[in-house]
N, C-alpha and C positions, 0 to 999 in steps of 0.2 A: 698031611701034607700041604693042600690046598690052603688052610688053613692056618695051618704057620707062616704061611709064606703070604697070603692077606693081613695075617695082623703085624707080620713083620709090616710091610708096605703101611698099615693106619698108624704103625708108633712110629714110623720112620717122617712121616706126614705132619705127626702132631706134635711132630719133634720142629720142623721143618716151617709150621705156623704157629707154634711160640715162639720159633726166636727171629719170624717177623714180626708177629704182632711189638715185643720186648724192642725188638729196631727201629718199630714204627713211634712208640711212645716215646724210646731214648731220645730221636729226634723231634719230637712233640716238644717233651717236658725234658728236655735240661738241667737236669738235678745236679 
């Protein structure tokens, strides 16, 4: 169960990171 919780946390963190990167690129290069 600990592995599942850790995986969920990593997935959530990864999605948040991708969203932040995508937002940064959108602001830096607005096409």
